C-alpha beads as a LAMMPS data file, in Angstrom:
LAMMPS data file: protein, C-alpha beads

112 atoms
111 bonds

1 atom types
1 bond types

-500.0 500.0 xlo xhi
-500.0 500.0 ylo yhi
-500.0 500.0 zlo zhi

Masses

1 110.0

Atoms # bond

1 1 1 -411.675 419.515 3.483
2 1 1 -409.942 422.128 1.339
3 1 1 -412.154 421.105 -1.596
4 1 1 -415.198 421.762 0.539
5 1 1 -413.800 425.083 1.714
6 1 1 -412.979 426.262 -1.788
7 1 1 -416.401 425.263 -3.087
8 1 1 -418.213 427.007 -0.207
9 1 1 -416.035 430.133 -0.176
10 1 1 -417.919 432.044 -2.930
11 1 1 -421.228 431.368 -1.180
12 1 1 -419.735 432.405 2.158
13 1 1 -418.412 435.659 0.703
14 1 1 -421.774 436.469 -0.866
15 1 1 -423.564 435.597 2.363
16 1 1 -421.348 437.900 4.412
17 1 1 -421.471 440.640 1.792
18 1 1 -425.211 440.633 1.153
19 1 1 -426.813 439.353 4.359
20 1 1 -424.753 440.177 7.458
21 1 1 -421.079 440.203 8.413
22 1 1 -419.933 436.885 9.847
23 1 1 -422.699 434.747 8.361
24 1 1 -420.291 433.413 5.751
25 1 1 -418.018 432.199 8.525
26 1 1 -420.930 430.222 9.955
27 1 1 -421.431 428.570 6.574
28 1 1 -417.794 427.494 6.641
29 1 1 -418.192 426.107 10.165
30 1 1 -416.087 428.810 11.814
31 1 1 -418.540 429.745 14.547
32 1 1 -416.137 431.602 16.858
33 1 1 -414.799 433.733 14.029
34 1 1 -418.329 434.366 12.795
35 1 1 -419.401 435.470 16.253
36 1 1 -416.424 437.829 16.339
37 1 1 -418.025 439.735 13.447
38 1 1 -421.716 439.137 14.176
39 1 1 -421.832 440.323 17.797
40 1 1 -420.314 443.816 17.380
41 1 1 -422.169 444.279 14.088
42 1 1 -425.458 443.362 15.701
43 1 1 -424.885 445.694 18.642
44 1 1 -423.936 448.544 16.297
45 1 1 -426.952 447.872 14.076
46 1 1 -429.285 447.885 17.082
47 1 1 -427.849 451.229 18.221
48 1 1 -428.336 452.708 14.747
49 1 1 -431.905 451.389 14.510
50 1 1 -432.689 452.687 18.001
51 1 1 -431.424 456.144 17.048
52 1 1 -433.469 456.139 13.846
53 1 1 -436.596 455.028 15.718
54 1 1 -436.171 457.813 18.286
55 1 1 -435.747 460.368 15.503
56 1 1 -438.810 459.007 13.701
57 1 1 -440.816 459.152 16.913
58 1 1 -439.892 462.792 17.459
59 1 1 -440.928 463.725 13.937
60 1 1 -444.173 461.737 14.150
61 1 1 -445.035 463.425 17.456
62 1 1 -444.543 466.833 15.849
63 1 1 -446.660 465.838 12.840
64 1 1 -449.427 464.445 15.051
65 1 1 -449.475 467.541 17.266
66 1 1 -449.686 469.811 14.220
67 1 1 -446.351 471.498 14.937
68 1 1 -444.900 470.046 11.719
69 1 1 -447.113 470.114 8.612
70 1 1 -447.200 467.249 6.132
71 1 1 -444.757 468.900 3.774
72 1 1 -441.992 466.714 2.372
73 1 1 -439.491 469.582 2.243
74 1 1 -440.099 470.580 5.879
75 1 1 -439.924 466.979 7.077
76 1 1 -436.684 466.452 5.156
77 1 1 -435.192 469.579 6.739
78 1 1 -436.282 468.373 10.187
79 1 1 -434.675 464.966 9.616
80 1 1 -431.450 466.656 8.491
81 1 1 -431.477 468.918 11.558
82 1 1 -431.990 465.975 13.904
83 1 1 -429.296 463.970 12.101
84 1 1 -426.803 466.795 12.554
85 1 1 -427.194 466.404 16.327
86 1 1 -426.523 462.645 16.411
87 1 1 -423.168 463.034 18.076
88 1 1 -420.164 460.747 18.028
89 1 1 -422.053 457.688 19.286
90 1 1 -423.935 457.261 16.036
91 1 1 -420.784 457.782 13.987
92 1 1 -418.950 455.154 16.031
93 1 1 -421.814 452.685 15.655
94 1 1 -421.936 453.148 11.880
95 1 1 -418.136 452.937 11.732
96 1 1 -418.114 449.673 13.691
97 1 1 -420.785 448.211 11.432
98 1 1 -418.918 449.159 8.245
99 1 1 -415.557 448.020 9.661
100 1 1 -416.975 444.636 10.683
101 1 1 -418.567 444.189 7.269
102 1 1 -415.325 444.925 5.435
103 1 1 -413.180 442.915 7.875
104 1 1 -415.467 439.872 7.552
105 1 1 -415.142 439.957 3.770
106 1 1 -411.373 440.396 3.864
107 1 1 -411.076 437.582 6.400
108 1 1 -413.105 435.264 4.176
109 1 1 -410.864 436.056 1.228
110 1 1 -407.753 435.007 3.149
111 1 1 -409.100 431.972 5.070
112 1 1 -406.970 428.919 4.424

Bonds

1 1 1 2
2 1 2 3
3 1 3 4
4 1 4 5
5 1 5 6
6 1 6 7
7 1 7 8
8 1 8 9
9 1 9 10
10 1 10 11
11 1 11 12
12 1 12 13
13 1 13 14
14 1 14 15
15 1 15 16
16 1 16 17
17 1 17 18
18 1 18 19
19 1 19 20
20 1 20 21
21 1 21 22
22 1 22 23
23 1 23 24
24 1 24 25
25 1 25 26
26 1 26 27
27 1 27 28
28 1 28 29
29 1 29 30
30 1 30 31
31 1 31 32
32 1 32 33
33 1 33 34
34 1 34 35
35 1 35 36
36 1 36 37
37 1 37 38
38 1 38 39
39 1 39 40
40 1 40 41
41 1 41 42
42 1 42 43
43 1 43 44
44 1 44 45
45 1 45 46
46 1 46 47
47 1 47 48
48 1 48 49
49 1 49 50
50 1 50 51
51 1 51 52
52 1 52 53
53 1 53 54
54 1 54 55
55 1 55 56
56 1 56 57
57 1 57 58
58 1 58 59
59 1 59 60
60 1 60 61
61 1 61 62
62 1 62 63
63 1 63 64
64 1 64 65
65 1 65 66
66 1 66 67
67 1 67 68
68 1 68 69
69 1 69 70
70 1 70 71
71 1 71 72
72 1 72 73
73 1 73 74
74 1 74 75
75 1 75 76
76 1 76 77
77 1 77 78
78 1 78 79
79 1 79 80
80 1 80 81
81 1 81 82
82 1 82 83
83 1 83 84
84 1 84 85
85 1 85 86
86 1 86 87
87 1 87 88
88 1 88 89
89 1 89 90
90 1 90 91
91 1 91 92
92 1 92 93
93 1 93 94
94 1 94 95
95 1 95 96
96 1 96 97
97 1 97 98
98 1 98 99
99 1 99 100
100 1 100 101
101 1 101 102
102 1 102 103
103 1 103 104
104 1 104 105
105 1 105 106
106 1 106 107
107 1 107 108
108 1 108 109
109 1 109 110
110 1 110 111
111 1 111 112
């Protein structure tokens, strides 16, 4: 079994690093441990995507109504202004996602 683990470990690390945290654990057959990283990462990612979609919707509504002209500089400033008002929820979600990603990689490095 350890031969199988050592041969799959590089693939598992790459999978978790490049695809999604916890997916490498699934490759190694450690479903519970993989779920421990996948579930909070997925929830955090969905919160981040939801926030981005709301922000995009607000900007698109302003562009469609004519309140915001199609000027890259103005749109960039509007995005920055909306991002400044994200609040702690967005920072926590991004923090959880990054922490899970790093923790999944570290865990894969030290799996016996």
